[in-house]
C-alpha positions in Angstrom: -26.5 -95.5 23.3 -24.5 -92.2 22.2 -26.0 -89.0 23.6 -28.1 -87.0 21.1 -26.1 -83.9 20.0 -27.8 -80.6 21.3 -29.6 -78.7 18.6 -28.8 -75.1 18.4 -30.1 -72.9 15.5 -29.4 -69.1 15.1 -32.6 -66.8 15.2 -34.9 -69.5 16.8 -36.1 -69.3 20.4 -34.8 -72.0 22.7 -36.1 -73.1 26.0 -33.3 -73.8 28.5 -33.2 -75.8 31.8 -30.2 -76.0 34.1 -30.7 -78.1 37.3 -28.6 -78.5 40.5 -26.9 -81.8 40.9 -29.2 -84.2 42.7 -31.6 -81.3 42.8 -29.5 -79.5 45.3 -30.1 -75.9 45.7 -27.9 -73.7 43.5 -29.3 -70.4 44.9 -29.0 -69.9 48.7 -30.0 -66.2 49.1 -30.8 -63.1 47.1 -27.1 -62.5 46.4 -26.7 -65.7 44.6 -29.7 -64.7 42.3 -28.2 -61.3 41.6 -24.9 -62.7 40.8 -26.5 -65.1 38.3 -28.6 -62.3 36.7 -25.4 -60.2 36.3 -23.6 -63.0 34.8 -26.4 -63.7 32.3 -26.6 -60.1 31.2 -22.9 -59.9 30.7 -22.6 -63.2 28.7 -25.9 -62.6 26.6 -24.7 -58.9 25.7 -21.3 -60.1 24.6 -22.3 -63.3 22.7 -25.6 -61.9 21.1 -28.2 -63.9 22.9 -31.5 -62.2 23.4 -33.1 -63.2 26.7 -36.9 -63.2 26.6 -38.0 -64.9 29.8 -36.4 -66.3 32.9 -37.1 -67.7 36.4 -34.6 -68.4 39.2 -35.9 -71.4 41.4 -33.9 -72.7 44.5 -32.5 -75.6 42.6 -32.7 -74.9 38.8 -33.4 -72.0 36.4 -35.2 -71.6 33.2 -34.4 -69.4 30.2 -36.2 -68.5 26.9 -33.6 -67.0 24.4 -32.9 -66.4 21.0 -29.2 -66.7 20.0 -27.9 -64.5 17.0 -25.6 -67.4 15.8 -25.3 -71.0 16.7 -22.4 -70.7 18.9 -23.9 -68.0 21.2 -26.0 -70.1 23.4 -23.5 -72.9 24.2 -20.8 -70.3 24.8 -23.1 -68.2 27.1 -24.2 -71.3 29.0 -20.5 -72.6 29.3 -19.4 -69.2 30.5 -22.2 -68.7 33.0 -21.8 -72.2 34.4 -18.2 -72.3 35.1 -18.1 -68.7 36.5 -21.0 -69.2 38.7 -19.6 -72.6 40.1 -16.3 -70.7 41.0 -18.3 -68.1 42.8 -20.7 -70.5 44.5 -17.9 -72.9 45.7 -15.7 -70.0 47.0 -18.6 -68.2 48.8 -19.7 -71.6 50.5 -16.2 -73.0 50.9 -17.2 -76.3 49.0 -15.7 -78.0 46.0 -16.9 -80.1 43.2 -19.7 -80.1 40.7 -22.9 -78.1 41.1 -24.7 -78.8 37.9 -26.7 -81.9 36.9 -24.7 -82.4 33.7 -25.0 -80.3 30.8 -28.0 -77.8 30.4 -31.1 -79.2 28.5 -32.6 -77.0 25.7 -35.0 -77.2 22.8 -36.4 -75.1 20.0 -39.7 -73.3 20.2 -42.1 -72.4 17.6 -42.5 -68.7 18.0 -46.2 -68.6 16.9 -47.5 -71.7 18.5 -45.6 -71.9 21.7 -43.5 -68.9 22.7 -46.0 -67.0 24.8 -47.0 -70.3 26.4 -43.5 -71.0 27.2 -42.9 -67.7 28.7 -45.9 -68.2 30.9 -44.9 -71.7 31.9 -41.5 -70.3 33.0 -42.9 -67.5 35.1 -45.5 -69.9 36.7 -42.9 -72.2 38.2 -42.9 -70.7 41.4 -46.9 -70.9 41.6 -46.7 -74.7 40.7 -44.0 -75.1 43.4 -46.3 -73.4 46.0 -44.0 -70.8 46.7 -46.3 -67.9 45.8 -50.0 -67.5 44.8 -49.3 -65.4 41.6 -46.6 -65.1 39.3 -46.3 -61.3 39.9 -45.5 -62.2 43.6 -42.2 -63.9 42.9 -39.3 -61.3 42.3 -36.7 -63.6 40.5 -38.4 -64.1 37.1 -39.3 -61.9 34.1 -43.0 -61.5 34.9 -42.6 -58.2 36.6 -41.1 -56.5 33.4 -44.0 -57.8 31.2 -46.5 -56.9 33.8 -45.2 -53.4 33.8 -44.2 -53.3 37.6 -40.3 -53.4 37.0 -37.9 -52.6 34.1 -35.5 -55.4 33.4 -32.6 -54.3 31.1 -31.7 -57.9 30.6 -34.8 -58.7 28.8 -35.7 -58.5 25.0 -39.5 -58.8 24.5 -40.3 -61.2 21.6 -42.5 -60.0 18.6 -45.3 -62.0 19.9 -45.4 -59.9 23.0 -45.5 -56.8 21.1 -48.5 -58.1 19.3 -50.7 -58.4 22.4 -51.7 -54.5 22.2 -50.9 -51.3 20.8 -50.0 -49.6 24.1 -47.7 -50.5 26.8 -50.8 -50.7 29.1 -52.7 -52.9 26.6 -49.8 -55.4 26.4 -49.2 -55.6 30.0 -52.9 -56.2 30.8 -53.3 -58.9 28.1 -50.1 -60.6 29.2 -51.2 -60.7 33.0 -54.5 -62.0 31.9 -52.7 -64.6 29.6 -50.4 -65.8 32.5 -53.1 -65.9 35.3 -55.1 -68.1 33.0 -52.5 -70.7 33.5 -50.8 -73.4 31.3 -52.7 -76.7 30.7 -51.3 -80.0 32.0 -50.9 -81.2 28.5 -49.0 -78.1 27.6 -46.7 -78.5 30.4 -45.9 -82.0 29.5 -45.2 -81.0 26.0 -42.8 -78.2 27.0 -41.2 -80.2 29.7 -40.5 -83.4 27.5 -39.3 -81.5 24.7 -36.7 -79.5 26.6 -35.4 -82.4 28.7 -34.9 -84.6 25.6 -33.9 -82.0 23.1 -36.9 -82.2 20.7 -38.1 -79.3 18.8 -41.6 -78.2 19.7 -43.9 -76.6 17.1 -46.6 -77.2 14.4 -45.9 -79.0 11.2 -44.8 -76.2 9.0 -42.3 -75.2 11.7 -41.0 -78.7 12.0 -40.6 -79.2 8.4 -38.8 -75.8 7.9 -36.5 -76.6 10.8 -35.7 -80.0 9.6 -34.3 -78.6 6.4 -31.8 -76.7 8.7 -30.1 -79.7 10.2 -29.3 -83.4 9.6 -30.0 -84.1 13.3 -33.5 -85.4 13.9 -35.5 -82.8 15.6 -38.4 -85.0 17.3 -38.8 -88.5 18.5 -41.3 -89.7 15.9 -39.4 -89.9 12.9 -35.5 -89.7 12.3 -34.9 -86.9 10.0 -38.5 -86.2 9.3 -41.0 -84.2 11.3 -44.2 -85.9 12.5 -47.0 -84.7 10.1 -49.7 -84.3 12.7 -47.7 -82.1 15.2 -50.3 -79.4 15.5 -50.3 -75.9 16.4 -53.0 -76.6 18.9 -50.3 -78.5 21.0 -48.7 -75.1 22.3 -47.8 -76.5 25.7 -45.4 -76.7 28.3 -44.2 -78.0 31.5 -40.7 -78.0 32.5 -40.4 -78.5 36.3 
């Protein structure tokens, strides 16, 4: 069966996953992670991709981004992927592939899923048993939104600004939201949609999105969104 074309739409949030080949480590120390963050900042700035959230795990990373045009995200990921592999292979005197194929991505409904997706991304180290709290992991976007570190790479989405009228109120509300965790069914929905390239959102979101593309956007009906995809399904799990 032919591989489904990746769906990328301008001005919509996209959840992105890139994994190491055979689950091998892609970051061996802090220098590797710093190099990746510098690459992401450089490419995102040039290509007009707003980065809302991220986490750099040992053998994969997650991004939540909104591209300004439909070419921005693919070009960013291509540029980052190629340049990082050259850096990694040179530094560790190796050759060959580093990534597990092409990156995975899907579109996210801002109203129903965006904050949940951010929490899901930043809670990856907690689920992996690396830290007890999201704020204890230094290689994610959480510290920025919790008010403990300024990260110039990040562009807070409008849903974050709506959490409060002052920086302190927003930070406190966001910390509480993340610490509450992500439900298993939410994790499953976010994981499956990202890995398979299906859009994730409520009925209205899915209907409006389908008008913008001839490619089917979910597994239920080719060319038509499933009528019972509810906003209550805000969920997520990636890895």
